[in-house]
N, C-alpha and C positions, 0 to 999 in steps of 0.2 A: 745132294750136298743135307747131310744133317744137321740139325740146327736146335738151338734149347727151345723147349715152350716158349710159349707165347707169355710176357709180359705183364701185370694187369697195373695200368695205370689209373689215375681219379680222374673224376669229372664231373663235370652238376647238374643232376637232372632236374624232375619236376619235384620229388621226394628227396631235394637234396641230394650227397654225395653220393655216388657209385662207383662202380668198377668198369672198365670197358677192356676187353682183352684188345691186345698190340702183338704186332708180328714186323720185321724190319721187313721182310718181302711186301707187308703191304702196304707198306712206303715207295717201292718201286725204286730202289736204288741204282745209281749207275754201277756204283761197284762197294763192294762189299766183303771186307776182312777180317776174321773171328776168331780167335788164335785159340778159345775155349773149345773152336770145336776141330779134334786133331784131323778128320778126314779131310780139310781143308789145308794142312800143311804138308808138305814131302820134305824129306830129313832125311839126312844117313850122318849117324854118332850125334845125332843135336843143331847140326848147322842145316838152314835151311834153304833151299834153292827154288820153291818156290811156295807159296802161299795164294792160294785159291782162293780165288774171284769168289762168293756164293749168291749173286745179285743174277746170273746165269748169262751175262755179258761177255764173259771168257776176257776181264782184264786181271789175268794171274799177277799178284806180283812178284819178281821175278831175280835172282841173281846168279850168275853161272858160274863165277870167282867162288871159288872155296874161301878163298883167304876174307874174301867184304862179304859172306852169307851171316845174317843175324841170326841168332839161337833160338832154340824150342826148348823149354823142360827143366831152366836152370830159373826161371823168374816165376811169381805169380803176382797177379794183383788183387785181392778179394778172394783169395784161394782159388782162381781161375789160371790155368798157364796165359802167359803174358810172350811176346816176342821179343827180344831181348837184344838191343844195339847197343856197340860197346863204345861208340863216340869216336872210335880210332877210323874206323871206314867201312862197320855195315851198313848197308842201306839196298833197299830193292830200287827198281825199277818198272812203270807200267807204261801201258801203251797209251801215250800224248791222245793219236787219234780220237779214241774212246771218251775221253775225258773233254773234248773241244766241241764245239757246234751252236751249245746254248747259247744265251745271252743273261744266264743267272746262275749265278752255281752256289750250291752250302756245300760243306766242309765237319766232320766232326768226328771225336776220336776221343777214348778215354786211352789214357798213359799217364806213366808216372814220371818224373826225373830222378835221374839216377847219384846223379853228379852237374854242380853250377859249373856252367863255361867257363872255361877262364881267360886265354887272351882273345879268344873269336868269340862269334855268334854263330850258336848253333840250330840247325835243321831239325823241326819235326819234318815236316815234309817241302819237298819246292816244285810247284809246277811252271813253267817259263816258257817265252817263247814271244808270238804277241802280244798275249797276255801274259802275268803275271802274278801267282797264288801261292801268297809263301810264308809261314808258320815256323816262327823260330825263339827263342832264350836269348835276349842279349848277354854279351862277355859278361860276366861277373857277377849276374844275378840271373834269378828265377823267373822272370816277368816274362809273362806271352806277348809276343810281337807281331805284329802284320805287316806284308807288305805286298801294293795289291797293283795293281794297272789292269783293267777291264779291256782295253786294247792300245797297241800299239798309239794310236792317236789321244788318247789322254796320259796325264799324268799320273806318276807312283805316288801311290799315298801310303801311309802309315798311319798305323793305330797300335795302341799296348796297353796292357793291362796288370798291375800287380795282383799275381798269383798263387805267389807262396807255395809253388807246386812242388819243391825239393821234399822228396819220399812221400809226397801225396797223392793219393789217385786223383785226377779230375779229367772232367768233362772240356772239350779244348773242342776252337774248330772256329773257323771264318765262313761268311755268308755272302756272296754278293749281289746287289739289287741297283737294278739300273736309277729304280731314284734317290738310291742315298750313299751309290758306290761300294763303300767296304764296314764291316761288319766286324769287331772279334770278339769271338763268345768265349766266357771262362762262368764254366757249371757252378763255380760258389757265388759270383757277384752279377754276371748277368749278359747282357749283351751290349757293347759300346758299338755306336756306328759314327763313322764320319759323313761329313750333309753332304760332300760334294756329287754330283750326277754323274753318272759317266755314260758314255758314248753308245749308241743303241748297235755298233759292232757285235758278232757274234767272236765269241769266246774263241781264240786258237792256241793252241798249245804246242812243241815241239818238242821237250823232254818234259820227264817228270820222274821225280821219284821222294820214296819216305825212306824218315830215318838221315837222309841227307839233303844238297841241291849241288845242280849242276851249276855254281854259280859261288866268282871268286870272293874271299873274304866272309864266306861261312864254310863252318864245316862239320861235319857227323852227329848227331846226339847220341846222350848218354844215358840211354832212356828204356823203359818197358814200356809197349806199346799193344791192350788187349783185343781194340776194336777199331777199324776205320771204315766210314759209311761217305761217299761222294754222290751226291744226288744235282743232276744236271738243270736245276731250277732253283729260285731262292722260296724256303719253306717258310710257311705263314709261321708266326710268335705261335700259333696255339700247336703246327707241329714239330715245331722246335720243343715245346717243353713238352710233347710224346715223344719224340724221340730222346729227350736230353732225361728222360723221369726213367724211360726203360737203360740209356747205358748206366746211370748212376743208380739202380738197383742191381743189376748186373754186378757192376765192376767197384763197390763200396767207395762209391764218391759222392760228396755233395752238388746236388742242382738246386739253383735257384730261379725259381717259375720266371722265366720272361713273362711283363705286362705289355698291354698295350700301348702305353708310353715312352717303349724303347722301339716300335714300328723305325 
């Protein structure tokens, strides 16, 4: 699968700042969806039936129903193609089994909210089952919120950040670490963690969707998504900064470097 050339990210060496070559594949993602790669998009008349996973794990994002298929070729972020979700019914489903089995998880994505949710919260993605990872905008505003449950024996936890994401490209995401349970990531702000520890049970999903969620009380989101990454581990802050820098350069979004105090 063709991908863009590696993006250079900054680092500190003995002589000061130097540049390192970075590629997503070097991070061994579990899922990698990239709208800028036309070879990863299976479409007919602009409606996308399959957004192919570039990680090599075959976890392609699928939508068989024509009326629910997101669009390609209609919206761009930083002059690169993005997948457009109409906020009515557009969404993709993923294989939840391929996202399960680890005890920590990181999800990062580049997106732009197109309209503020009205009377209900609207989800960028939702993975559900014994475990829950869900990122959404609250009804009536463009703030990013996270609902998180490591396993059914744990309590549901919620975090939120004011993102100002309407019509502005953002690097967003969530991270689950056993030591601190749940974190919500907003590229221009940083990383906010809940301080509640989670159980040692393995993560288990029975449903997974991008652009919507299989849970009552949440709707499909009206947004454009450029790239969507899942790692079946908790990335270190150094790794988060590398991936965040890569996404911010590619999609024209701000990214606040995450410091050690935010671990």
